[in-house]
C-alpha positions as CSV (number, residue, x, y, z in Angstrom):
1,X,-38.2,-208.4,101.9
2,X,-38.4,-212.2,100.6
3,X,-37.9,-214.7,103.0
4,X,-34.7,-217.2,102.9
5,X,-35.2,-220.8,103.1
6,X,-33.3,-220.8,106.5
7,X,-36.0,-218.2,108.0
8,X,-38.9,-220.1,106.3
9,X,-37.6,-223.2,107.7
10,X,-37.6,-221.6,111.3
11,X,-41.1,-220.1,111.1
12,X,-42.4,-223.5,110.0
13,X,-40.9,-225.1,113.1
14,X,-42.7,-222.1,115.1
15,X,-45.9,-222.8,113.4
16,X,-45.9,-226.4,113.7
17,X,-47.4,-225.9,117.3
18,X,-50.0,-223.1,116.5
19,X,-53.6,-223.9,116.5
20,X,-55.3,-222.2,113.5
21,X,-56.5,-218.5,114.3
22,X,-58.6,-218.0,111.3
23,X,-60.8,-220.4,109.5
24,X,-62.2,-219.7,106.1
25,X,-65.7,-221.3,105.5
26,X,-68.3,-221.5,103.0
27,X,-68.3,-217.5,102.4
28,X,-64.9,-217.6,101.1
29,X,-62.6,-214.9,101.4
30,X,-64.8,-211.4,102.4
31,X,-63.8,-207.9,103.4
32,X,-64.7,-209.3,107.2
33,X,-62.0,-212.2,106.8
34,X,-59.3,-209.7,105.5
35,X,-60.0,-207.1,108.1
36,X,-59.9,-210.0,110.8
37,X,-56.5,-211.2,109.7
38,X,-55.1,-207.7,109.3
39,X,-56.2,-207.2,112.9
40,X,-54.6,-210.6,114.0
41,X,-51.5,-209.3,112.5
42,X,-51.4,-206.2,114.6
43,X,-50.8,-208.6,117.5
44,X,-49.0,-211.7,116.0
45,X,-46.1,-212.0,113.3
46,X,-47.1,-215.6,112.5
47,X,-50.6,-216.9,111.9
48,X,-51.9,-220.3,110.9
49,X,-55.0,-220.1,108.6
50,X,-57.3,-223.3,108.0
51,X,-59.6,-223.3,104.7
52,X,-62.5,-225.4,105.4
53,X,-63.5,-228.1,102.8
54,X,-66.6,-226.5,101.8
55,X,-64.9,-223.2,101.0
56,X,-65.4,-222.2,97.2
57,X,-61.7,-221.0,97.0
58,X,-58.8,-223.3,96.7
59,X,-56.1,-223.2,99.0
60,X,-53.4,-221.9,96.6
61,X,-55.9,-219.1,95.7
62,X,-56.6,-218.2,99.3
63,X,-53.0,-218.1,99.8
64,X,-52.4,-215.6,97.0
65,X,-55.1,-213.3,98.1
66,X,-54.5,-213.3,101.7
67,X,-50.7,-212.4,100.8
68,X,-51.7,-209.6,98.6
69,X,-54.6,-207.9,100.7
70,X,-52.8,-208.0,104.1
71,X,-49.1,-207.4,102.7
72,X,-48.2,-210.8,104.4
73,X,-45.6,-213.6,103.2
74,X,-46.7,-217.2,102.9
75,X,-44.2,-219.5,104.6
76,X,-46.0,-222.8,103.8
77,X,-49.2,-224.5,102.7
78,X,-49.8,-227.8,104.3
79,X,-52.8,-229.4,103.2
80,X,-55.7,-226.8,103.9
81,X,-53.6,-225.0,106.5
82,X,-51.6,-221.9,105.5
83,X,-48.8,-220.2,107.6
84,X,-48.4,-216.5,107.0
85,X,-46.0,-214.4,108.4
86,X,-45.8,-210.6,108.4
87,X,-43.2,-208.5,110.0
88,X,-44.2,-206.2,113.0
89,X,-43.8,-202.5,112.0
90,X,-44.1,-201.4,115.5
91,X,-41.5,-203.5,117.0
92,X,-38.1,-201.3,117.5
93,X,-35.0,-202.5,115.7
């Protein structure tokens, strides 16, 4: 399901006050990083990720990889910070 512009705008507003829960550093994106992010998505739907300056992966490339591996959707990229969203499958509709 693709997010609409209005949904992205609402999520960006909510994500504005969030602190980064995951930092990707000089090791880049490893299996541990991906598993940590997937575990975070079990607890939250909206997660802010920070890419440090010494990371070998660009912010755009990191966003693509994390989107694919964790089945999440990119809400926004601001500088070196990503905002990712994944619908909670356990939540009743």
